[in-house]
Biotite code that builds the C-alpha atoms (Angstrom):
import biotite.structure as struc

atoms = struc.array([
    struc.Atom([0.000, 0.000, 0.000], chain_id="A", res_id=1, res_name="MET", atom_name="CA", element="C"),
    struc.Atom([1.364, 3.395, -0.989], chain_id="A", res_id=2, res_name="THR", atom_name="CA", element="C"),
    struc.Atom([0.711, 6.691, 0.735], chain_id="A", res_id=3, res_name="ASP", atom_name="CA", element="C"),
    struc.Atom([-0.122, 8.454, -2.520], chain_id="A", res_id=4, res_name="THR", atom_name="CA", element="C"),
    struc.Atom([-3.488, 8.754, -4.250], chain_id="A", res_id=5, res_name="VAL", atom_name="CA", element="C"),
    struc.Atom([-3.814, 7.873, -7.933], chain_id="A", res_id=6, res_name="SER", atom_name="CA", element="C"),
    struc.Atom([-6.374, 9.036, -10.481], chain_id="A", res_id=7, res_name="MET", atom_name="CA", element="C"),
    struc.Atom([-8.068, 5.657, -10.146], chain_id="A", res_id=8, res_name="ALA", atom_name="CA", element="C"),
    struc.Atom([-8.286, 6.248, -6.391], chain_id="A", res_id=9, res_name="ASP", atom_name="CA", element="C"),
    struc.Atom([-9.826, 9.699, -6.895], chain_id="A", res_id=10, res_name="LEU", atom_name="CA", element="C"),
    struc.Atom([-12.370, 8.241, -9.303], chain_id="A", res_id=11, res_name="ASP", atom_name="CA", element="C"),
    struc.Atom([-13.270, 5.586, -6.725], chain_id="A", res_id=12, res_name="ARG", atom_name="CA", element="C"),
    struc.Atom([-13.648, 8.340, -4.101], chain_id="A", res_id=13, res_name="TRP", atom_name="CA", element="C"),
    struc.Atom([-16.199, 10.193, -6.210], chain_id="A", res_id=14, res_name="VAL", atom_name="CA", element="C"),
    struc.Atom([-18.112, 6.993, -6.898], chain_id="A", res_id=15, res_name="ARG", atom_name="CA", element="C"),
    struc.Atom([-18.025, 5.967, -3.233], chain_id="A", res_id=16, res_name="ALA", atom_name="CA", element="C"),
    struc.Atom([-19.381, 9.366, -2.237], chain_id="A", res_id=17, res_name="PHE", atom_name="CA", element="C"),
    struc.Atom([-22.188, 9.043, -4.777], chain_id="A", res_id=18, res_name="ALA", atom_name="CA", element="C"),
    struc.Atom([-23.013, 5.592, -3.387], chain_id="A", res_id=19, res_name="GLU", atom_name="CA", element="C"),
    struc.Atom([-23.086, 6.829, 0.217], chain_id="A", res_id=20, res_name="LEU", atom_name="CA", element="C"),
    struc.Atom([-25.292, 9.777, -0.716], chain_id="A", res_id=21, res_name="VAL", atom_name="CA", element="C"),
    struc.Atom([-27.681, 7.403, -2.477], chain_id="A", res_id=22, res_name="ALA", atom_name="CA", element="C"),
    struc.Atom([-27.718, 5.043, 0.507], chain_id="A", res_id=23, res_name="GLU", atom_name="CA", element="C"),
    struc.Atom([-28.416, 7.916, 2.900], chain_id="A", res_id=24, res_name="ASN", atom_name="CA", element="C"),
    struc.Atom([-30.700, 9.974, 0.664], chain_id="A", res_id=25, res_name="LYS", atom_name="CA", element="C"),
    struc.Atom([-33.815, 9.524, 2.774], chain_id="A", res_id=26, res_name="ASP", atom_name="CA", element="C"),
    struc.Atom([-32.112, 10.218, 6.093], chain_id="A", res_id=27, res_name="SER", atom_name="CA", element="C"),
    struc.Atom([-30.436, 13.339, 4.671], chain_id="A", res_id=28, res_name="LEU", atom_name="CA", element="C"),
    struc.Atom([-33.787, 14.559, 3.411], chain_id="A", res_id=29, res_name="THR", atom_name="CA", element="C"),
    struc.Atom([-35.281, 13.849, 6.837], chain_id="A", res_id=30, res_name="GLY", atom_name="CA", element="C"),
    struc.Atom([-32.614, 15.951, 8.534], chain_id="A", res_id=31, res_name="LEU", atom_name="CA", element="C"),
    struc.Atom([-33.257, 18.763, 6.073], chain_id="A", res_id=32, res_name="ASP", atom_name="CA", element="C"),
    struc.Atom([-37.017, 18.523, 6.549], chain_id="A", res_id=33, res_name="ALA", atom_name="CA", element="C"),
    struc.Atom([-36.528, 19.399, 10.217], chain_id="A", res_id=34, res_name="ALA", atom_name="CA", element="C"),
    struc.Atom([-34.584, 22.631, 9.643], chain_id="A", res_id=35, res_name="ILE", atom_name="CA", element="C"),
    struc.Atom([-34.516, 23.340, 5.905], chain_id="A", res_id=36, res_name="GLY", atom_name="CA", element="C"),
    struc.Atom([-36.377, 22.783, 2.651], chain_id="A", res_id=37, res_name="ASP", atom_name="CA", element="C"),
    struc.Atom([-36.572, 18.997, 2.971], chain_id="A", res_id=38, res_name="GLY", atom_name="CA", element="C"),
    struc.Atom([-34.808, 18.287, -0.329], chain_id="A", res_id=39, res_name="ASP", atom_name="CA", element="C"),
    struc.Atom([-31.114, 18.016, 0.518], chain_id="A", res_id=40, res_name="HIS", atom_name="CA", element="C"),
    struc.Atom([-30.836, 14.248, 0.141], chain_id="A", res_id=41, res_name="GLY", atom_name="CA", element="C"),
    struc.Atom([-32.727, 14.104, -3.139], chain_id="A", res_id=42, res_name="ALA", atom_name="CA", element="C"),
    struc.Atom([-30.786, 17.061, -4.535], chain_id="A", res_id=43, res_name="ASN", atom_name="CA", element="C"),
    struc.Atom([-27.379, 15.678, -3.606], chain_id="A", res_id=44, res_name="MET", atom_name="CA", element="C"),
    struc.Atom([-28.283, 12.245, -4.938], chain_id="A", res_id=45, res_name="ASP", atom_name="CA", element="C"),
    struc.Atom([-29.367, 13.722, -8.251], chain_id="A", res_id=46, res_name="ARG", atom_name="CA", element="C"),
    struc.Atom([-26.217, 15.818, -8.471], chain_id="A", res_id=47, res_name="GLY", atom_name="CA", element="C"),
    struc.Atom([-23.816, 13.021, -7.667], chain_id="A", res_id=48, res_name="MET", atom_name="CA", element="C"),
    struc.Atom([-25.491, 10.646, -10.105], chain_id="A", res_id=49, res_name="ARG", atom_name="CA", element="C"),
    struc.Atom([-25.097, 13.300, -12.792], chain_id="A", res_id=50, res_name="ALA", atom_name="CA", element="C"),
    struc.Atom([-21.497, 13.881, -11.774], chain_id="A", res_id=51, res_name="ALA", atom_name="CA", element="C"),
    struc.Atom([-20.547, 10.212, -12.057], chain_id="A", res_id=52, res_name="VAL", atom_name="CA", element="C"),
    struc.Atom([-22.118, 10.092, -15.523], chain_id="A", res_id=53, res_name="THR", atom_name="CA", element="C"),
    struc.Atom([-20.310, 13.268, -16.601], chain_id="A", res_id=54, res_name="ALA", atom_name="CA", element="C"),
    struc.Atom([-16.969, 11.950, -15.361], chain_id="A", res_id=55, res_name="ILE", atom_name="CA", element="C"),
    struc.Atom([-17.493, 8.643, -17.147], chain_id="A", res_id=56, res_name="GLU", atom_name="CA", element="C"),
    struc.Atom([-18.238, 10.485, -20.382], chain_id="A", res_id=57, res_name="GLU", atom_name="CA", element="C"),
    struc.Atom([-15.336, 12.941, -20.164], chain_id="A", res_id=58, res_name="SER", atom_name="CA", element="C"),
    struc.Atom([-12.626, 10.602, -18.880], chain_id="A", res_id=59, res_name="GLY", atom_name="CA", element="C"),
    struc.Atom([-10.603, 13.193, -16.944], chain_id="A", res_id=60, res_name="PRO", atom_name="CA", element="C"),
    struc.Atom([-6.860, 12.637, -17.071], chain_id="A", res_id=61, res_name="ALA", atom_name="CA", element="C"),
    struc.Atom([-5.798, 14.857, -14.163], chain_id="A", res_id=62, res_name="THR", atom_name="CA", element="C"),
    struc.Atom([-7.036, 15.732, -10.692], chain_id="A", res_id=63, res_name="ALA", atom_name="CA", element="C"),
    struc.Atom([-7.925, 19.223, -11.900], chain_id="A", res_id=64, res_name="ARG", atom_name="CA", element="C"),
    struc.Atom([-10.061, 17.848, -14.729], chain_id="A", res_id=65, res_name="GLU", atom_name="CA", element="C"),
    struc.Atom([-11.810, 15.372, -12.435], chain_id="A", res_id=66, res_name="LEU", atom_name="CA", element="C"),
    struc.Atom([-12.741, 17.840, -9.707], chain_id="A", res_id=67, res_name="PHE", atom_name="CA", element="C"),
    struc.Atom([-13.603, 20.597, -12.176], chain_id="A", res_id=68, res_name="THR", atom_name="CA", element="C"),
    struc.Atom([-16.068, 18.299, -13.914], chain_id="A", res_id=69, res_name="LYS", atom_name="CA", element="C"),
    struc.Atom([-17.424, 17.176, -10.548], chain_id="A", res_id=70, res_name="LEU", atom_name="CA", element="C"),
    struc.Atom([-17.778, 20.719, -9.266], chain_id="A", res_id=71, res_name="GLY", atom_name="CA", element="C"),
    struc.Atom([-19.395, 22.121, -12.388], chain_id="A", res_id=72, res_name="MET", atom_name="CA", element="C"),
    struc.Atom([-21.883, 19.269, -12.536], chain_id="A", res_id=73, res_name="THR", atom_name="CA", element="C"),
    struc.Atom([-22.806, 19.642, -8.874], chain_id="A", res_id=74, res_name="VAL", atom_name="CA", element="C"),
    struc.Atom([-23.311, 23.390, -9.278], chain_id="A", res_id=75, res_name="VAL", atom_name="CA", element="C"),
    struc.Atom([-25.617, 22.863, -12.253], chain_id="A", res_id=76, res_name="SER", atom_name="CA", element="C"),
    struc.Atom([-27.480, 19.804, -10.928], chain_id="A", res_id=77, res_name="SER", atom_name="CA", element="C"),
    struc.Atom([-27.974, 20.380, -7.189], chain_id="A", res_id=78, res_name="VAL", atom_name="CA", element="C"),
    struc.Atom([-30.589, 22.888, -6.092], chain_id="A", res_id=79, res_name="GLY", atom_name="CA", element="C"),
    struc.Atom([-30.585, 25.269, -3.143], chain_id="A", res_id=80, res_name="GLY", atom_name="CA", element="C"),
    struc.Atom([-27.420, 26.318, -1.336], chain_id="A", res_id=81, res_name="ALA", atom_name="CA", element="C"),
    struc.Atom([-25.821, 22.876, -1.504], chain_id="A", res_id=82, res_name="SER", atom_name="CA", element="C"),
    struc.Atom([-25.016, 23.074, -5.219], chain_id="A", res_id=83, res_name="GLY", atom_name="CA", element="C"),
    struc.Atom([-22.930, 26.247, -5.022], chain_id="A", res_id=84, res_name="PRO", atom_name="CA", element="C"),
    struc.Atom([-21.284, 25.241, -1.744], chain_id="A", res_id=85, res_name="LEU", atom_name="CA", element="C"),
    struc.Atom([-20.308, 21.667, -2.574], chain_id="A", res_id=86, res_name="PHE", atom_name="CA", element="C"),
    struc.Atom([-19.575, 22.677, -6.166], chain_id="A", res_id=87, res_name="GLY", atom_name="CA", element="C"),
    struc.Atom([-17.255, 25.460, -5.033], chain_id="A", res_id=88, res_name="THR", atom_name="CA", element="C"),
    struc.Atom([-15.491, 23.050, -2.691], chain_id="A", res_id=89, res_name="MET", atom_name="CA", element="C"),
    struc.Atom([-14.803, 20.584, -5.508], chain_id="A", res_id=90, res_name="PHE", atom_name="CA", element="C"),
    struc.Atom([-13.707, 23.313, -7.945], chain_id="A", res_id=91, res_name="LEU", atom_name="CA", element="C"),
    struc.Atom([-11.244, 24.713, -5.403], chain_id="A", res_id=92, res_name="ARG", atom_name="CA", element="C"),
    struc.Atom([-9.904, 21.230, -4.673], chain_id="A", res_id=93, res_name="ILE", atom_name="CA", element="C"),
    struc.Atom([-9.297, 20.701, -8.376], chain_id="A", res_id=94, res_name="GLY", atom_name="CA", element="C"),
    struc.Atom([-7.529, 24.032, -8.774], chain_id="A", res_id=95, res_name="ALA", atom_name="CA", element="C"),
    struc.Atom([-5.273, 23.286, -5.806], chain_id="A", res_id=96, res_name="ALA", atom_name="CA", element="C"),
    struc.Atom([-4.392, 19.755, -6.916], chain_id="A", res_id=97, res_name="LEU", atom_name="CA", element="C"),
    struc.Atom([-3.620, 20.946, -10.434], chain_id="A", res_id=98, res_name="GLY", atom_name="CA", element="C"),
    struc.Atom([-2.597, 18.626, -13.234], chain_id="A", res_id=99, res_name="ASP", atom_name="CA", element="C"),
    struc.Atom([-1.136, 15.899, -11.068], chain_id="A", res_id=100, res_name="GLY", atom_name="CA", element="C"),
    struc.Atom([-2.050, 12.260, -11.502], chain_id="A", res_id=101, res_name="THR", atom_name="CA", element="C"),
    struc.Atom([-0.397, 10.990, -8.311], chain_id="A", res_id=102, res_name="GLU", atom_name="CA", element="C"),
    struc.Atom([-1.327, 12.976, -5.205], chain_id="A", res_id=103, res_name="ILE", atom_name="CA", element="C"),
    struc.Atom([0.541, 12.872, -1.897], chain_id="A", res_id=104, res_name="SER", atom_name="CA", element="C"),
    struc.Atom([-1.262, 12.996, 1.427], chain_id="A", res_id=105, res_name="LEU", atom_name="CA", element="C"),
    struc.Atom([0.084, 16.521, 1.981], chain_id="A", res_id=106, res_name="ALA", atom_name="CA", element="C"),
    struc.Atom([-1.225, 17.613, -1.422], chain_id="A", res_id=107, res_name="GLN", atom_name="CA", element="C"),
    struc.Atom([-4.608, 16.091, -0.646], chain_id="A", res_id=108, res_name="LEU", atom_name="CA", element="C"),
    struc.Atom([-4.718, 18.040, 2.610], chain_id="A", res_id=109, res_name="ALA", atom_name="CA", element="C"),
    struc.Atom([-3.784, 21.214, 0.724], chain_id="A", res_id=110, res_name="THR", atom_name="CA", element="C"),
    struc.Atom([-6.564, 20.571, -1.767], chain_id="A", res_id=111, res_name="GLY", atom_name="CA", element="C"),
    struc.Atom([-9.138, 20.080, 0.965], chain_id="A", res_id=112, res_name="LEU", atom_name="CA", element="C"),
    struc.Atom([-7.930, 23.236, 2.722], chain_id="A", res_id=113, res_name="ARG", atom_name="CA", element="C"),
    struc.Atom([-8.540, 25.138, -0.518], chain_id="A", res_id=114, res_name="ALA", atom_name="CA", element="C"),
    struc.Atom([-11.998, 23.590, -0.702], chain_id="A", res_id=115, res_name="GLY", atom_name="CA", element="C"),
    struc.Atom([-12.683, 24.633, 2.882], chain_id="A", res_id=116, res_name="LEU", atom_name="CA", element="C"),
    struc.Atom([-11.601, 28.198, 2.155], chain_id="A", res_id=117, res_name="ASP", atom_name="CA", element="C"),
    struc.Atom([-13.881, 28.247, -0.868], chain_id="A", res_id=118, res_name="GLY", atom_name="CA", element="C"),
    struc.Atom([-16.887, 27.121, 1.151], chain_id="A", res_id=119, res_name="VAL", atom_name="CA", element="C"),
    struc.Atom([-16.130, 29.677, 3.857], chain_id="A", res_id=120, res_name="ARG", atom_name="CA", element="C"),
    struc.Atom([-15.934, 32.491, 1.306], chain_id="A", res_id=121, res_name="ALA", atom_name="CA", element="C"),
    struc.Atom([-18.981, 31.391, -0.691], chain_id="A", res_id=122, res_name="ARG", atom_name="CA", element="C"),
    struc.Atom([-21.230, 30.782, 2.300], chain_id="A", res_id=123, res_name="GLY", atom_name="CA", element="C"),
    struc.Atom([-19.918, 33.629, 4.467], chain_id="A", res_id=124, res_name="LYS", atom_name="CA", element="C"),
    struc.Atom([-19.894, 31.086, 7.307], chain_id="A", res_id=125, res_name="ALA", atom_name="CA", element="C"),
    struc.Atom([-17.496, 29.954, 10.000], chain_id="A", res_id=126, res_name="GLU", atom_name="CA", element="C"),
    struc.Atom([-17.247, 26.791, 12.127], chain_id="A", res_id=127, res_name="PRO", atom_name="CA", element="C"),
    struc.Atom([-19.906, 27.005, 14.816], chain_id="A", res_id=128, res_name="GLY", atom_name="CA", element="C"),
    struc.Atom([-22.582, 28.368, 12.470], chain_id="A", res_id=129, res_name="ASP", atom_name="CA", element="C"),
    struc.Atom([-24.170, 24.890, 12.062], chain_id="A", res_id=130, res_name="LYS", atom_name="CA", element="C"),
    struc.Atom([-23.148, 24.246, 8.456], chain_id="A", res_id=131, res_name="THR", atom_name="CA", element="C"),
    struc.Atom([-21.047, 21.799, 6.468], chain_id="A", res_id=132, res_name="MET", atom_name="CA", element="C"),
    struc.Atom([-17.974, 23.667, 7.732], chain_id="A", res_id=133, res_name="LEU", atom_name="CA", element="C"),
    struc.Atom([-18.473, 22.137, 11.161], chain_id="A", res_id=134, res_name="ASP", atom_name="CA", element="C"),
    struc.Atom([-17.551, 18.735, 9.734], chain_id="A", res_id=135, res_name="ALA", atom_name="CA", element="C"),
    struc.Atom([-15.154, 19.915, 7.036], chain_id="A", res_id=136, res_name="LEU", atom_name="CA", element="C"),
    struc.Atom([-12.921, 22.159, 9.147], chain_id="A", res_id=137, res_name="ALA", atom_name="CA", element="C"),
    struc.Atom([-11.948, 19.551, 11.776], chain_id="A", res_id=138, res_name="PRO", atom_name="CA", element="C"),
    struc.Atom([-11.476, 16.900, 9.080], chain_id="A", res_id=139, res_name="ALA", atom_name="CA", element="C"),
    struc.Atom([-9.083, 19.123, 7.145], chain_id="A", res_id=140, res_name="VAL", atom_name="CA", element="C"),
    struc.Atom([-7.185, 20.057, 10.300], chain_id="A", res_id=141, res_name="ALA", atom_name="CA", element="C"),
    struc.Atom([-6.819, 16.384, 11.239], chain_id="A", res_id=142, res_name="ALA", atom_name="CA", element="C"),
    struc.Atom([-5.570, 15.482, 7.769], chain_id="A", res_id=143, res_name="LEU", atom_name="CA", element="C"),
    struc.Atom([-3.081, 18.351, 7.772], chain_id="A", res_id=144, res_name="GLU", atom_name="CA", element="C"),
    struc.Atom([-1.726, 17.260, 11.143], chain_id="A", res_id=145, res_name="THR", atom_name="CA", element="C"),
    struc.Atom([-1.429, 13.670, 9.977], chain_id="A", res_id=146, res_name="ALA", atom_name="CA", element="C"),
    struc.Atom([0.363, 14.684, 6.795], chain_id="A", res_id=147, res_name="ALA", atom_name="CA", element="C"),
    struc.Atom([2.779, 16.919, 8.704], chain_id="A", res_id=148, res_name="ALA", atom_name="CA", element="C"),
    struc.Atom([3.682, 14.166, 11.152], chain_id="A", res_id=149, res_name="THR", atom_name="CA", element="C"),
    struc.Atom([4.178, 11.441, 8.566], chain_id="A", res_id=150, res_name="GLY", atom_name="CA", element="C"),
    struc.Atom([1.127, 9.409, 9.531], chain_id="A", res_id=151, res_name="THR", atom_name="CA", element="C"),
    struc.Atom([0.237, 6.576, 7.163], chain_id="A", res_id=152, res_name="ALA", atom_name="CA", element="C"),
    struc.Atom([-2.527, 7.346, 4.690], chain_id="A", res_id=153, res_name="LYS", atom_name="CA", element="C"),
    struc.Atom([-5.134, 4.916, 6.014], chain_id="A", res_id=154, res_name="ASP", atom_name="CA", element="C"),
    struc.Atom([-4.645, 6.076, 9.603], chain_id="A", res_id=155, res_name="GLU", atom_name="CA", element="C"),
    struc.Atom([-4.697, 9.720, 8.491], chain_id="A", res_id=156, res_name="ALA", atom_name="CA", element="C"),
    struc.Atom([-7.992, 9.257, 6.683], chain_id="A", res_id=157, res_name="LEU", atom_name="CA", element="C"),
    struc.Atom([-9.558, 7.504, 9.657], chain_id="A", res_id=158, res_name="ARG", atom_name="CA", element="C"),
    struc.Atom([-8.433, 10.391, 11.852], chain_id="A", res_id=159, res_name="SER", atom_name="CA", element="C"),
    struc.Atom([-10.067, 12.837, 9.445], chain_id="A", res_id=160, res_name="ALA", atom_name="CA", element="C"),
    struc.Atom([-13.270, 10.809, 9.480], chain_id="A", res_id=161, res_name="LEU", atom_name="CA", element="C"),
    struc.Atom([-13.375, 10.733, 13.272], chain_id="A", res_id=162, res_name="SER", atom_name="CA", element="C"),
    struc.Atom([-12.947, 14.515, 13.293], chain_id="A", res_id=163, res_name="ALA", atom_name="CA", element="C"),
    struc.Atom([-15.650, 14.989, 10.661], chain_id="A", res_id=164, res_name="ALA", atom_name="CA", element="C"),
    struc.Atom([-18.110, 12.802, 12.534], chain_id="A", res_id=165, res_name="GLU", atom_name="CA", element="C"),
    struc.Atom([-17.364, 14.628, 15.775], chain_id="A", res_id=166, res_name="GLY", atom_name="CA", element="C"),
    struc.Atom([-18.015, 17.941, 14.045], chain_id="A", res_id=167, res_name="GLY", atom_name="CA", element="C"),
    struc.Atom([-21.218, 16.591, 12.501], chain_id="A", res_id=168, res_name="ARG", atom_name="CA", element="C"),
    struc.Atom([-22.495, 15.423, 15.877], chain_id="A", res_id=169, res_name="ASP", atom_name="CA", element="C"),
    struc.Atom([-21.610, 18.760, 17.473], chain_id="A", res_id=170, res_name="ALA", atom_name="CA", element="C"),
    struc.Atom([-24.046, 20.541, 15.150], chain_id="A", res_id=171, res_name="THR", atom_name="CA", element="C"),
    struc.Atom([-26.970, 19.005, 17.042], chain_id="A", res_id=172, res_name="ILE", atom_name="CA", element="C"),
    struc.Atom([-26.503, 21.393, 19.955], chain_id="A", res_id=173, res_name="ALA", atom_name="CA", element="C"),
    struc.Atom([-25.704, 24.416, 17.795], chain_id="A", res_id=174, res_name="MET", atom_name="CA", element="C"),
    struc.Atom([-27.912, 27.375, 16.985], chain_id="A", res_id=175, res_name="LEU", atom_name="CA", element="C"),
    struc.Atom([-28.023, 27.841, 13.215], chain_id="A", res_id=176, res_name="ALA", atom_name="CA", element="C"),
    struc.Atom([-26.626, 31.184, 12.105], chain_id="A", res_id=177, res_name="ARG", atom_name="CA", element="C"),
    struc.Atom([-26.594, 30.661, 8.336], chain_id="A", res_id=178, res_name="LYS", atom_name="CA", element="C"),
    struc.Atom([-28.997, 29.428, 5.699], chain_id="A", res_id=179, res_name="GLY", atom_name="CA", element="C"),
    struc.Atom([-32.630, 28.449, 5.910], chain_id="A", res_id=180, res_name="ARG", atom_name="CA", element="C"),
    struc.Atom([-32.127, 26.859, 9.325], chain_id="A", res_id=181, res_name="ALA", atom_name="CA", element="C"),
    struc.Atom([-31.167, 30.231, 10.806], chain_id="A", res_id=182, res_name="SER", atom_name="CA", element="C"),
    struc.Atom([-34.748, 31.413, 10.307], chain_id="A", res_id=183, res_name="TYR", atom_name="CA", element="C"),
    struc.Atom([-35.830, 28.943, 12.981], chain_id="A", res_id=184, res_name="LEU", atom_name="CA", element="C"),
    struc.Atom([-33.759, 30.573, 15.711], chain_id="A", res_id=185, res_name="GLY", atom_name="CA", element="C"),
    struc.Atom([-33.758, 28.491, 18.888], chain_id="A", res_id=186, res_name="GLU", atom_name="CA", element="C"),
    struc.Atom([-35.857, 25.807, 17.192], chain_id="A", res_id=187, res_name="ARG", atom_name="CA", element="C"),
    struc.Atom([-32.805, 24.856, 15.122], chain_id="A", res_id=188, res_name="SER", atom_name="CA", element="C"),
    struc.Atom([-31.123, 23.563, 18.287], chain_id="A", res_id=189, res_name="VAL", atom_name="CA", element="C"),
    struc.Atom([-31.422, 19.807, 18.714], chain_id="A", res_id=190, res_name="GLY", atom_name="CA", element="C"),
    struc.Atom([-31.196, 18.949, 15.019], chain_id="A", res_id=191, res_name="HIS", atom_name="CA", element="C"),
    struc.Atom([-28.195, 17.567, 13.149], chain_id="A", res_id=192, res_name="GLN", atom_name="CA", element="C"),
    struc.Atom([-27.109, 19.676, 10.197], chain_id="A", res_id=193, res_name="ASP", atom_name="CA", element="C"),
    struc.Atom([-27.648, 17.890, 6.859], chain_id="A", res_id=194, res_name="PRO", atom_name="CA", element="C"),
    struc.Atom([-24.717, 19.630, 5.139], chain_id="A", res_id=195, res_name="GLY", atom_name="CA", element="C"),
    struc.Atom([-22.325, 18.559, 7.872], chain_id="A", res_id=196, res_name="ALA", atom_name="CA", element="C"),
    struc.Atom([-23.755, 15.057, 7.649], chain_id="A", res_id=197, res_name="THR", atom_name="CA", element="C"),
    struc.Atom([-23.118, 14.905, 3.904], chain_id="A", res_id=198, res_name="THR", atom_name="CA", element="C"),
    struc.Atom([-19.602, 16.246, 4.412], chain_id="A", res_id=199, res_name="THR", atom_name="CA", element="C"),
    struc.Atom([-18.902, 13.438, 6.874], chain_id="A", res_id=200, res_name="ALA", atom_name="CA", element="C"),
    struc.Atom([-20.092, 11.011, 4.168], chain_id="A", res_id=201, res_name="LEU", atom_name="CA", element="C"),
    struc.Atom([-17.540, 12.535, 1.790], chain_id="A", res_id=202, res_name="LEU", atom_name="CA", element="C"),
    struc.Atom([-14.768, 11.776, 4.284], chain_id="A", res_id=203, res_name="VAL", atom_name="CA", element="C"),
    struc.Atom([-16.203, 8.298, 4.907], chain_id="A", res_id=204, res_name="ALA", atom_name="CA", element="C"),
    struc.Atom([-16.078, 7.739, 1.156], chain_id="A", res_id=205, res_name="ALA", atom_name="CA", element="C"),
    struc.Atom([-12.389, 8.708, 1.191], chain_id="A", res_id=206, res_name="ALA", atom_name="CA", element="C"),
    struc.Atom([-11.713, 6.089, 3.849], chain_id="A", res_id=207, res_name="VAL", atom_name="CA", element="C"),
    struc.Atom([-13.580, 3.520, 1.772], chain_id="A", res_id=208, res_name="ARG", atom_name="CA", element="C"),
    struc.Atom([-11.902, 4.382, -1.513], chain_id="A", res_id=209, res_name="ALA", atom_name="CA", element="C"),
    struc.Atom([-8.422, 5.608, -0.648], chain_id="A", res_id=210, res_name="LEU", atom_name="CA", element="C"),
    struc.Atom([-7.337, 3.445, 2.308], chain_id="A", res_id=211, res_name="SER", atom_name="CA", element="C"),
])
């Protein structure tokens, strides 16, 4: 097992994420029904199905091409705020990874940091606002720490997943300060954020596909 990530690995990651979104579509929609529009799961499932098809048709040769196609398809196929936010994340990841075909763990962490910064800028949100950032930020920090300390790839990814799931769970007690959920005020407390939940699935897909 190597500690780099190939194009085949990245392709498997996208497909694994699409599979996890499909498997969890109803529960994601249920979470969104409690504090949002009630369509997050269906929207993300539609977008990821379209993305897998688009990637199959285009046959991207580099990380930039793969994540650009993924991001553009998500932006155009996913409704509500999720399309622009997840799409921006993927586009920024692609730009940061560039034209490489073999990605180191440190480069992957750099790409995810760029994606995080893109989401923060696009959504005008910060960790603690009860958004996807609450899962993404700790996952990126954990991966950066692992990469800096020479941790093996599979262990690093599991550490990132644990951090993402912890951040996801922490949203239950949070008061929403961004998005549709913020309109509920105190009634948003006690509900798990669907965007953070989907972000944790993205990290779970990385563990499944890249370890």
